[in-house]
C-alpha positions as CSV (number, residue, x, y, z in Angstrom):
1,M,-14.4,-15.9,2.9
2,A,-15.0,-12.4,1.4
3,L,-12.5,-9.8,0.5
4,T,-12.7,-6.6,2.6
5,P,-10.7,-3.4,2.5
6,D,-9.2,-4.0,6.0
7,G,-8.3,-7.6,5.2
8,L,-6.6,-6.5,1.9
9,I,-4.7,-3.7,3.6
10,T,-3.5,-6.1,6.3
11,A,-2.3,-8.6,3.7
12,V,-0.4,-5.8,1.8
13,K,1.2,-4.6,5.1
14,I,2.3,-8.1,6.0
15,K,3.9,-8.5,2.5
16,L,5.5,-5.1,2.7
17,E,7.0,-5.9,6.1
18,S,8.6,-9.0,4.8
19,I,10.7,-7.1,2.2
20,A,14.3,-6.6,3.3
21,G,15.3,-3.0,4.1
22,V,11.7,-1.7,4.5
23,G,11.4,0.5,7.5
24,L,8.3,1.1,9.7
25,V,5.0,0.1,8.1
26,Y,1.6,1.4,9.1
27,D,-1.8,0.2,7.9
28,Y,-3.2,3.7,7.4
29,R,-1.8,7.1,6.5
30,R,-0.3,8.8,9.5
31,E,-0.5,12.6,10.1
32,V,1.3,14.7,12.7
33,R,2.0,18.4,13.0
34,D,5.0,18.7,15.3
35,E,8.5,17.5,15.5
36,P,8.2,15.1,18.5
37,G,5.2,13.4,16.8
38,A,7.0,13.2,13.5
39,R,10.1,11.6,15.0
40,A,7.9,9.1,17.0
41,L,6.0,8.0,13.9
42,W,8.6,8.1,11.1
43,Y,12.1,7.8,12.6
44,H,13.5,4.3,12.2
45,T,16.1,4.1,15.0
46,G,17.7,1.0,13.5
47,Q,18.5,2.8,10.3
48,G,19.1,6.2,11.9
49,R,16.8,8.1,9.6
50,I,13.2,8.8,8.7
51,H,12.0,5.7,6.9
52,A,8.3,4.6,7.0
53,W,5.6,3.3,4.7
54,S,1.8,3.5,4.9
55,V,-0.8,1.3,3.2
56,T,-4.1,2.9,2.4
57,L,-6.8,2.8,-0.2
58,A,-6.1,4.4,-3.6
59,E,-8.5,6.3,-5.9
60,P,-11.0,5.0,-6.7
61,P,-11.1,2.9,-3.5
62,A,-13.6,0.3,-4.7
63,R,-15.7,-0.5,-7.8
64,S,-18.2,-3.4,-7.6
65,T,-19.8,-5.4,-10.3
66,R,-22.3,-8.3,-10.1
67,G,-21.2,-11.5,-11.6
68,P,-23.2,-12.9,-14.7
69,G,-25.9,-15.4,-14.4
70,F,-27.4,-14.3,-11.1
71,G,-30.7,-12.6,-11.0
72,A,-32.9,-14.3,-8.3
73,V,-35.6,-11.8,-7.4
74,G,-36.2,-11.3,-3.7
75,S,-33.9,-14.2,-2.6
76,G,-31.3,-12.2,-0.8
77,Q,-28.8,-14.1,-3.0
78,A,-29.1,-11.9,-6.1
79,G,-25.6,-12.5,-7.4
80,R,-21.9,-12.8,-6.9
81,V,-20.4,-9.4,-6.3
82,L,-16.8,-8.8,-7.3
83,T,-15.1,-5.6,-6.2
84,D,-12.0,-4.0,-7.6
85,F,-10.0,-2.4,-4.8
86,G,-7.2,0.1,-5.2
87,V,-4.4,0.0,-2.6
88,A,-1.6,2.6,-2.3
89,V,1.8,2.0,-0.7
90,E,3.5,5.3,0.2
91,G,7.0,5.5,1.5
92,V,9.2,8.3,2.9
93,F,12.9,8.1,3.3
94,G,15.3,10.6,4.9
95,I,17.6,12.5,2.6
96,D,21.4,12.0,2.9
97,D,23.0,13.5,-0.2
98,V,26.5,12.3,0.7
99,A,25.3,8.7,1.0
100,A,23.3,9.0,-2.2
101,S,20.0,8.2,-0.4
102,E,18.0,8.7,-3.6
103,K,19.7,5.7,-5.1
104,T,19.1,3.6,-2.0
105,F,15.4,4.6,-1.9
106,R,14.9,4.1,-5.7
107,T,16.3,0.6,-5.4
108,L,14.1,-0.2,-2.5
109,C,11.0,1.1,-4.3
110,W,11.8,-1.1,-7.2
111,S,12.3,-4.1,-4.9
112,V,8.8,-3.4,-3.4
113,A,7.2,-3.4,-6.8
114,L,9.0,-6.6,-7.9
115,E,8.0,-8.4,-4.7
116,F,4.4,-7.6,-5.2
117,N,4.6,-8.5,-8.9
118,K,6.1,-11.9,-8.4
119,V,3.8,-13.0,-5.6
120,G,0.9,-14.0,-7.9
121,L,-2.3,-13.5,-5.9
122,L,-1.7,-11.9,-2.5
123,T,-4.5,-13.8,-0.6
124,V,-6.9,-16.6,-1.4
125,D,-9.7,-14.1,-1.6
126,V,-8.1,-12.2,-4.5
127,V,-9.2,-13.6,-7.9
128,H,-7.2,-11.0,-10.0
129,Q,-4.2,-8.8,-9.1
130,D,-2.8,-6.1,-11.4
131,P,0.9,-5.5,-11.4
132,M,2.2,-2.9,-8.9
133,Q,2.4,0.5,-10.5
134,W,5.1,3.0,-9.4
135,E,3.3,6.3,-9.8
136,R,5.4,8.9,-8.0
137,F,9.0,9.5,-7.0
138,G,10.2,12.8,-5.6
139,Y,10.3,14.8,-2.5
140,L,7.8,15.7,0.2
141,I,7.9,17.9,3.3
142,L,6.6,16.1,6.4
143,A,4.9,18.0,9.2
144,S,6.3,21.2,7.7
145,L,9.7,20.1,9.1
146,Y,11.5,17.3,7.2
147,H,12.3,17.3,3.5
148,V,12.3,13.6,2.5
149,H,12.2,11.3,-0.5
150,Y,8.7,10.2,-1.3
151,A,7.3,7.4,-3.4
152,R,3.8,6.1,-4.2
153,L,3.1,2.7,-5.6
154,T,-0.4,1.4,-6.3
155,C,-2.0,-2.0,-7.1
156,R,-5.5,-3.1,-7.9
157,F,-7.0,-6.3,-6.5
158,I,-10.3,-7.9,-7.5
159,G,-12.1,-10.3,-5.2
160,Q,-15.5,-11.6,-4.2
161,V,-17.1,-9.5,-1.5
162,A,-20.6,-11.0,-1.5
163,P,-21.9,-14.5,-2.2
């Protein structure tokens, strides 16, 4: 089986959903421009706050290389192609200063990074997985309405995409 962007994003989403305390998880970046849409997408009713994550491709999304030792001319099987995919996991978390929400979200972000770093290879199609990198932590304004905590974690996965 070959590694694909959609298959990889689905595997990351499933892993993210298995981590305790993670809110809503989407397999693409969600965008809305009004309050009803924002609440519908990002508000986690069980937690009583905005709390959602999206899994998408990171920059650069993919870099492919041909494996050594393959050079059959005109065969259609000109070599094993390995692709290095970048995946981003972005989270938003409602601010509650009295409850020290930044500490809660910071702990959760670290838990996400640790879970991905201890898993080894995410799927059988991955031949190499870099450690999860925690790139950003701060604030964001969603839909010009909500000031929330924001984090971005990234990981690179290498797998065979062509025989």
